[in-house]
N, C-alpha and C positions, 0 to 999 in steps of 0.2 A: 101645878106647873110642870112637874116631872112627867105627868101623863101626856101632856101636849108635846113635849120634846120626843118622847118615845113614839107617839102616834105619827109624828112627822116622818119618822124613819121606818115605820112598819110597812107601809105600802111599797116604797122602793126596796126594802129588804125582802119582802115576799116576791116581788118581781125578779129580783136577783136570784133568789132561791129557785124559782120556777125556771128561769133561764139556765141556771147551772144544771138542774135536773134534766132539762131538754137537751143540753149539750152532752151530758152523760149518756142519755138514752140514744142519741145519734151515734156517738162513738161506740157504745156497746153493741147496738144493732149492726153497725157497719163492720165491726170486728167479727161478729158472729157470721154475717153474710159472706165476708171475704174468706173466712176459715172454711165455711161449708163449700163455697165454690172451688177453692183449691183442693179440698178433700175429694170432691166429685171428679175433678180433672185428674187427680193422682190415681183414684180408683179406676177410672176409665183406662188410664195408661197401664195399670196393673192387670186389668182384664185383657188388654192387648198382649201384654207380656206373657201371661199365663196361656192364652190361646195359642200364641206362636210356639211357646215351649211345648204345649200339649201336642200339636201337630208334628213338630219336629221329632218328638219322642215316638209318636206312632209310626212315622215314616222310617225312623232309624230302627225301631224294634221290628218292623215288618221285614226289613232287609235280612235279619238274622235267620228266620225260617227259610227264606228264599235261598240264602247262601248255604244253609244247612242241607236243604233238599238237593241243591245242585251238587254239593260235595258228596252226599250219599249216593246220588245217581252216578257220579263219576267213579266212586269207589266200587259200587255195585257192578257197573259195566266192566271195570277192570278185573274184578274178582270173577265174574262170570266168563269173561273172555279167557282169563288165565286158567280157569277150572275146566272149561269145555272146548276151548279153541274158538276159532272164528265162526264156525257153523253152529256153535252151541251144542247142547245136549241132544241126543237123538232118542232118549228115553221119554216116553209119553208121560208117565206119572212121577218122574224123578223130582219135579218141582214141589210135590207134596212133602217129600222127605227133607228138602233143603231148608236151612235156616237163612232167611234173607234179612238184610238190614231194614229196620223200621224207623220211621220218623217219630221221635219222642213227643207225645202230646203235651208234655210239660212246657215245651217251647211255646206252643200256642196258648196254653193256660196263662203263662207269664204275660204275654201280649194282652190277653183279655183282661187280666187283673190290672195291668197298667192303664188300659183304656178306661176301665171303670173308675179307678182312683183319680185319674186326671180329669175326667168328666165331673166327678163330685167336687174336686177342687175348683174347677172353673165355675161350676154352679154356685159355690159358696162366694166366690169373688163377685159374681153377678148379683147375688143377694145383697152384698154389702153396698154395691152401687145403687140398687133399688132403695135400700134403707137410707142412704145419704141423700138421695133425691127427695125422698119422702120428708126427711127431717128439714131440708132446705125449703121445700114447699110449705111445710107447716110454719116455719119462721116467716116466710113471705106473706102469710095470711094471718099472722099473729096480731095482737093488739099493738105491740111495739111498732110493727111495720105500718099499721094504720096511722100511727102518730108521726113517724119520722121518715118512712121510705119515700114519701113524695119528694123530699129534698135530695135523696140519695140515688134513686132510680135503679134499684136492684130488681131483677137479676141482671148482672153484667154479662153473663154467658147464656148461650142458647141451650137450654136444658134438653131440648130434643136431640141435640147433637151427641148427647151422652147416653144413648139408649143401650139396652142389652142386646146381645147377639142371640138370634133365634133362627128358626128354619122356615122354609116355605110351608111345610106341613103344619107347623104350629100356627103360623099366620092364617092359613086356610081354615084350620079347626076353630080358631077364635072368631073369624069372620062368619063362618057358617053355624057356629054354636053347636058343633057336633064333631065327634072323632070316632073312628072305627077302632076295633081292637087291633093290637099290634100282631102282625103275622111274622114271626121270626123265621120259620121254615116254610118257604113257599114251594 
């Protein structure tokens, strides 16, 4: 008699357990999907922030050598005018013996180093975005998604909107499946 009483509750109990498991799966999947979508959007904003900062840094650093060169030219002109007068020196080979101001190459090396560092930083941010999109894509094709996503409808964002920044040369190389060597000094 006790078995009949337990059997009467076994089927509804199993149904309730399955329903609870399904509800847990929905909330778990939804939480993961929302977290990853927000992570992708935030990383994309970080990429924009890094890109903007990178170009502002380049532009500001490029002004330093320009100003340095302009100041050197001004000082040089004043020194030469003061030394030789308005007509300059009349000696043909005198310039060989003069010590003239030079532009310190360290100024340009600092700009080059900053460009390299900022580019590496930007590439790392782009790699994070790629990884986050891959992780989200994997979630959307997982077994959990197969079971519950039909009722939730993820993705809620257009993943194509969150692409990486690239160049025309890179796009062309990937379309044509070939790239030439880089010619630094033309």
